[in-house]
C-alpha positions as CSV (number, residue, x, y, z in Angstrom):
1,M,47.6,209.4,69.4
2,A,46.6,213.1,69.7
3,D,49.2,215.8,69.8
4,Q,47.5,217.5,72.7
5,P,47.1,215.6,76.0
6,L,43.7,214.3,76.9
7,V,42.8,215.9,80.2
8,V,40.4,214.7,82.8
9,E,39.6,217.9,84.6
10,A,39.2,218.2,88.3
11,K,35.8,219.5,89.4
12,G,35.5,222.8,91.3
13,W,39.1,223.8,90.9
14,P,40.1,227.0,89.2
15,Q,42.1,227.0,86.0
16,P,45.0,227.7,86.1
17,P,46.0,226.6,89.6
18,H,46.5,229.0,92.5
19,L,50.1,229.2,93.6
20,A,51.5,229.7,97.1
21,W,54.9,230.3,98.7
22,R,56.4,227.6,100.9
23,S,56.2,229.9,104.0
24,S,52.5,230.4,103.4
25,I,51.8,226.7,103.2
26,Q,53.8,226.2,106.4
27,H,51.8,228.8,108.2
28,R,48.5,227.4,107.1
29,S,49.5,223.9,108.0
30,V,50.6,224.9,111.5
31,I,47.3,226.7,112.1
32,Q,45.3,223.7,110.8
33,L,47.4,221.4,112.9
34,L,46.6,223.4,116.0
35,F,43.0,223.5,115.0
36,G,43.1,219.7,114.6
37,F,44.4,219.3,118.2
38,V,41.6,221.6,119.5
39,V,39.0,219.6,117.7
40,L,40.6,216.3,118.9
41,G,40.4,217.6,122.5
42,F,36.7,218.5,122.1
43,A,35.9,215.2,120.3
44,S,37.7,213.2,123.0
45,A,35.7,215.0,125.7
46,L,32.5,214.2,123.8
47,L,33.5,210.6,123.5
48,W,34.3,210.3,127.1
49,G,31.0,212.0,128.2
50,F,28.8,210.0,125.9
51,S,30.5,206.7,126.7
52,L,29.9,207.3,130.4
53,R,26.3,208.0,129.7
54,G,26.1,204.8,127.7
55,D,24.6,206.5,124.7
56,A,25.7,204.2,121.8
57,A,24.6,206.4,118.9
58,W,26.3,209.6,120.2
59,T,29.4,207.5,121.2
60,A,29.6,206.3,117.6
61,F,29.3,209.9,116.4
62,S,32.1,211.0,118.8
63,I,34.3,208.2,117.5
64,A,33.8,209.5,114.0
65,F,34.6,213.0,115.2
66,V,37.8,211.8,116.8
67,A,38.8,210.0,113.7
68,L,38.2,213.0,111.5
69,S,40.3,215.2,113.8
70,I,43.1,212.6,113.6
71,V,43.0,212.7,109.8
72,V,43.3,216.5,109.8
73,I,46.3,216.2,112.2
74,L,48.0,213.5,110.1
75,A,47.5,215.4,106.9
76,N,49.1,218.5,108.2
77,V,51.9,216.6,109.9
78,R,52.6,215.0,106.5
79,T,52.6,218.4,104.8
80,L,54.9,220.0,107.4
81,G,57.2,217.0,107.2
82,R,57.6,217.3,103.4
83,I,57.3,221.1,102.8
84,H,61.1,221.6,103.5
85,L,61.7,219.7,100.2
86,V,60.2,222.7,98.3
87,P,62.7,225.5,97.7
88,E,61.9,228.7,99.7
89,D,61.8,231.0,96.7
90,R,59.4,228.7,94.7
91,R,55.6,228.9,94.4
92,V,53.8,225.6,94.2
93,P,50.2,224.8,93.2
94,I,47.7,224.5,96.0
95,T,44.8,223.6,93.7
96,L,44.8,221.1,90.9
97,P,44.8,222.2,87.3
98,Y,43.4,218.8,86.3
99,A,43.0,215.3,87.9
100,F,45.1,213.4,85.3
101,A,46.0,213.5,81.7
102,I,47.0,211.1,78.9
103,D,50.0,212.5,77.1
104,G,51.1,210.1,74.3
105,D,52.1,206.8,76.1
106,E,52.0,208.2,79.6
107,L,49.5,209.0,82.3
108,V,50.3,212.3,83.9
109,F,49.4,213.5,87.4
110,P,50.0,217.3,88.0
111,E,52.3,218.8,90.6
112,F,50.5,219.5,93.8
113,V,52.0,221.1,97.0
114,T,54.7,218.6,98.0
115,N,54.1,216.1,95.2
116,A,56.1,216.5,92.0
117,E,54.5,215.8,88.7
118,E,54.2,212.1,88.2
119,R,54.2,210.1,84.9
120,W,53.1,206.5,84.6
121,P,53.7,204.3,81.6
122,L,50.2,203.9,80.1
123,R,51.0,200.3,79.0
124,D,51.2,199.3,82.7
125,T,48.3,201.4,83.9
126,Y,44.8,200.0,84.6
127,A,41.6,201.8,85.4
128,K,38.6,200.5,87.1
129,A,35.3,202.2,87.8
130,A,33.5,201.2,91.0
131,K,29.7,201.5,91.0
132,V,29.1,201.4,94.8
133,L,31.4,204.4,95.7
134,D,31.3,205.9,92.2
135,L,35.0,206.3,91.8
136,V,37.7,205.5,89.3
137,T,40.8,203.6,90.5
138,L,44.1,203.9,88.6
139,T,46.8,201.3,89.3
140,C,50.3,200.8,88.0
141,S,52.8,198.3,89.3
142,G,55.3,199.9,91.6
143,R,53.2,203.1,92.0
144,R,50.8,204.3,94.6
145,T,47.2,203.6,93.6
146,R,45.2,206.8,92.8
147,R,41.5,207.1,93.3
148,F,39.2,209.9,92.0
149,F,35.6,210.1,93.3
150,A,32.9,211.2,90.9
151,M,32.4,214.4,92.8
152,S,36.1,215.3,92.2
153,I,36.3,215.0,88.4
154,R,34.2,216.5,85.6
155,V,34.0,213.2,83.6
156,P,31.8,210.3,84.7
157,T,33.9,207.7,86.4
158,L,33.0,205.0,83.9
159,D,34.1,207.3,81.0
160,A,37.3,208.1,82.8
161,A,38.2,204.5,83.3
162,R,37.2,203.7,79.7
163,L,39.4,206.5,78.4
164,V,42.5,205.2,80.2
165,N,41.8,201.5,79.2
166,D,41.0,202.3,75.6
167,H,44.3,204.3,75.2
168,R,46.2,201.5,76.9
169,L,44.7,199.0,74.5
170,A,45.4,201.2,71.5
171,L,49.1,201.3,72.5
172,A,49.2,197.6,72.9
173,E,47.8,197.1,69.4
174,G,50.3,199.4,67.9
175,P,50.1,202.1,65.3
176,D,49.1,199.6,62.5
177,A,45.7,198.8,64.0
């Protein structure tokens, strides 16, 4: 194994990550939460209006608009519910330095806002590249499945999956092989 971790970089994120204070993240989340409720109200009014008109295409669009606003609300509720776990005097990354890395016999996910750095045993980690959605799915028993779309990482999804699986197989074969 290499001395330096093998890093799968996140696309479009600055290196090193931007850091923010807990209070700044709280303020942003509250503003985004309020914005989500405004958008939900507007989307609900659209849905009601288009459903009364019987316009199926615009009703479907309005349902998607309602769903998107609910996702924005839930994401900010989750952040606000977990941000108290971060100490007040600590700055946390609000952008990813990398998507994931292979460090020896572990798969490493970087710290991100309210999520601490997470390390998975590489021997129990499996990667699969999907062709339809063009994403790589990382699974490990007892852990939350991670998915990375092609537009979010710099490496093609097939290569990212192959990288993880090849290193897992090399660990299984041992240093003698």
